[in-house]
C-alpha positions in Angstrom: -19.5 -8.2 -21.0 -16.6 -10.1 -22.4 -16.9 -12.7 -19.7 -20.6 -13.1 -20.4 -19.8 -13.3 -24.3 -17.1 -16.0 -23.7 -19.4 -18.0 -21.3 -22.2 -18.0 -23.9 -19.8 -19.0 -26.6 -18.6 -21.9 -24.5 -22.1 -23.0 -23.8 -23.1 -23.1 -27.4 -19.8 -25.0 -28.2 -20.7 -27.5 -25.4 -17.3 -26.7 -24.0 -17.4 -27.4 -20.2 -13.8 -26.4 -19.6 -14.3 -23.1 -21.4 -17.5 -22.4 -19.2 -15.5 -23.2 -16.1 -12.8 -20.8 -17.3 -15.4 -18.0 -17.1 -16.6 -18.9 -13.6 -15.2 -18.5 -10.0 -15.6 -21.4 -7.7 -17.4 -22.2 -5.5 -20.1 -21.2 -8.0 -23.7 -20.9 -7.0 -26.8 -21.4 -9.3 -30.4 -20.9 -8.2 -33.0 -22.2 -10.5 -36.2 -24.2 -10.3 -36.4 -23.7 -6.5 -33.1 -25.4 -6.0 -29.7 -24.1 -5.0 -26.7 -25.8 -6.6 -23.2 -25.2 -5.5 -20.4 -26.1 -7.9 -17.3 -26.5 -5.6 -14.6 -26.6 -8.3 -13.9 -26.6 -12.1 -15.5 -29.8 -13.4 -18.4 -30.0 -11.1 -20.8 -28.1 -13.3 -23.3 -30.8 -14.5 -22.5 -31.1 -18.3 -25.5 -33.5 -18.9 -27.3 -30.2 -19.4 -26.6 -30.3 -23.1 -27.9 -33.7 -23.7 -31.0 -33.1 -21.6 -31.8 -29.8 -23.3 -31.3 -31.3 -26.7 -33.5 -34.4 -25.9 -36.3 -32.4 -24.2 -36.5 -29.4 -26.4 -34.3 -29.9 -29.5 -32.1 -27.2 -28.1 -29.3 -26.1 -30.4 -28.1 -22.7 -29.1 -28.7 -19.8 -26.8 -28.2 -16.1 -27.3 -28.1 -13.1 -24.9 -30.9 -10.5 -25.1 -30.8 -7.9 -22.3 -27.6 -7.4 -20.4 -28.0 -4.6 -18.0 -25.3 -3.7 -15.4 -27.4 -2.6 -12.3 -24.8 -2.5 -9.5 -21.1 -2.6 -9.4 -18.0 -1.9 -7.4 -14.2 -2.5 -8.1 -14.6 -6.2 -7.2 -18.3 -7.1 -7.9 -20.9 -6.5 -10.6 -24.5 -7.5 -10.8 -26.0 -7.9 -14.3 -29.8 -8.4 -15.0 -29.9 -10.5 -18.1 -32.2 -12.5 -20.3 -31.3 -15.1 -22.8 -33.2 -17.1 -25.4 -32.9 -20.8 -26.2 -33.3 -21.9 -29.8 -34.2 -25.2 -31.5 -32.4 -26.7 -34.4 -35.1 -25.1 -36.7 -34.3 -21.7 -35.2 -37.6 -21.4 -33.4 -37.5 -20.1 -29.8 -37.9 -22.5 -26.9 -38.1 -19.7 -24.4 -36.7 -16.5 -23.1 -35.4 -16.6 -19.4 -34.6 -13.8 -17.1 -31.6 -14.1 -14.7 -29.3 -12.2 -12.4 -25.6 -12.9 -12.7 -23.1 -11.9 -10.1 -19.5 -11.3 -11.4 -16.6 -10.9 -9.1 -13.0 -9.9 -9.6 -10.7 -12.4 -7.9 -7.4 -14.0 -8.7 -6.7 -11.3 -11.1 -9.7 -11.7 -13.3 -13.4 -11.3 -13.6 -15.6 -14.3 -13.5 -19.2 -15.4 -12.9 -19.6 -16.2 -9.3 -23.4 -16.8 -9.0 -26.4 -17.1 -11.2 -30.1 -16.8 -10.3 -32.4 -17.9 -13.1 -36.1 -18.1 -13.8 -35.3 -20.7 -16.5 -34.8 -24.4 -16.3 
């Protein structure tokens, strides 16, 4: 859960390097019917922040549900949902996802995300 907490804090701080620090690469994201593979740190498209702000007045996101559903010594599957909020604190939406974390190179990191959100 600490990995997920740090990832969300980095997202809300618009800190791409801190987000990368919580991920393993290559990193896979499935969303909106597309598969994206981020090959290395720095390849996660950070125009996300500007796009979300311009389209929805997004200010921040917050975890809701985070449930560990499968795990081993080197992999964990979390069913999660998160809410996105506008600058007036109204909810843009709540999105369900599956996050796959793995233990590699001496640390836990997010290896893949499959989201029903944009």
